[in-house]
BATOR-818666 format. One line per field, with one value per residue (C-alpha): x, y, z; residue in three letters. Coordinates in Angstrom, 3 decimals, decimal comma. Layout:
N
xx <- c(X/...);
yy <- c(Y/...);
zz <- c(Z/...);
residu <- c(ALA/...);
END
This chain:
69
xx <- c(47,819/48,446/49,872/51,575/52,975/56,337/54,871/53,220/49,649/47,538/46,584/43,477/41,999/40,905/43,133/44,964/48,714/51,522/55,057/57,738/60,620/61,088/61,183/62,381/60,044/61,893/61,518/60,507/62,119/59,560/60,163/57,438/58,052/58,022/54,600/52,652/49,164/48,232/44,513/42,652/45,477/44,888/46,593/48,566/49,528/52,819/52,413/55,328/53,738/50,588/49,169/47,990/47,590/49,714/49,129/47,179/49,959/49,433/52,484/53,437/54,949/56,743/54,990/58,245/58,003/54,360/52,506/48,762/47,074);
yy <- c(-46,355/-44,873/-47,144/-45,229/-46,321/-45,239/-41,887/-41,099/-41,937/-43,534/-47,178/-48,943/-52,460/-53,408/-50,928/-51,845/-51,240/-51,557/-52,853/-50,233/-52,742/-56,364/-58,596/-62,160/-64,257/-66,088/-69,853/-70,013/-69,453/-66,823/-63,118/-60,481/-58,065/-54,294/-52,922/-55,953/-54,958/-56,338/-56,174/-56,130/-55,713/-56,353/-54,302/-56,067/-55,091/-53,738/-50,420/-51,262/-54,472/-55,500/-58,971/-59,848/-62,558/-62,585/-65,342/-67,335/-67,198/-65,294/-63,138/-60,155/-57,140/-54,112/-50,820/-49,177/-51,256/-50,315/-47,358/-46,849/-47,566);
zz <- c(36,315/32,863/30,188/27,375/24,016/22,584/21,448/24,794/23,735/26,469/25,802/27,093/26,925/23,408/21,548/18,354/18,206/15,649/16,292/15,643/15,705/14,634/17,720/18,256/20,416/23,195/23,156/19,492/16,129/15,069/14,596/14,760/11,897/12,165/11,187/12,446/13,641/17,069/17,841/21,165/23,656/27,365/30,061/32,797/36,344/34,973/33,141/30,805/29,437/27,561/26,926/23,412/20,803/17,663/15,098/17,693/20,286/23,529/24,360/26,501/24,732/26,164/25,440/24,282/21,060/20,327/18,881/18,914/15,574);
residu <- c(MET/GLU/VAL/LYS/ASP/SER/ASN/GLY/ASN/ILE/LEU/SER/ASP/GLY/ASP/ASN/VAL/VAL/LEU/ILE/LYS/SER/LEU/LYS/VAL/LYS/GLY/THR/SER/THR/THR/LEU/LYS/GLN/GLY/THR/MET/VAL/LYS/LYS/ILE/ARG/LEU/THR/ASP/ASN/GLU/GLU/GLU/VAL/ASP/CYS/LYS/VAL/ASN/GLY/THR/SER/ILE/VAL/LEU/LYS/THR/CYS/PHE/LEU/LYS/LYS/ALA);
END
């Protein structure tokens, strides 16, 4: 299974990525700003999603909103 970011670069466990769009987090009042660096992503069973921690909160992000740093 190949997991690719918005630019087509292949992602792997432990990569650092940057958000290319501001995203609202469901269930909270927080918004992740465009340009936020996300470190040490973990791949999931779904090739369109990655698991990560942002500001101490574990969330799942879609790869179409990420680019490899």
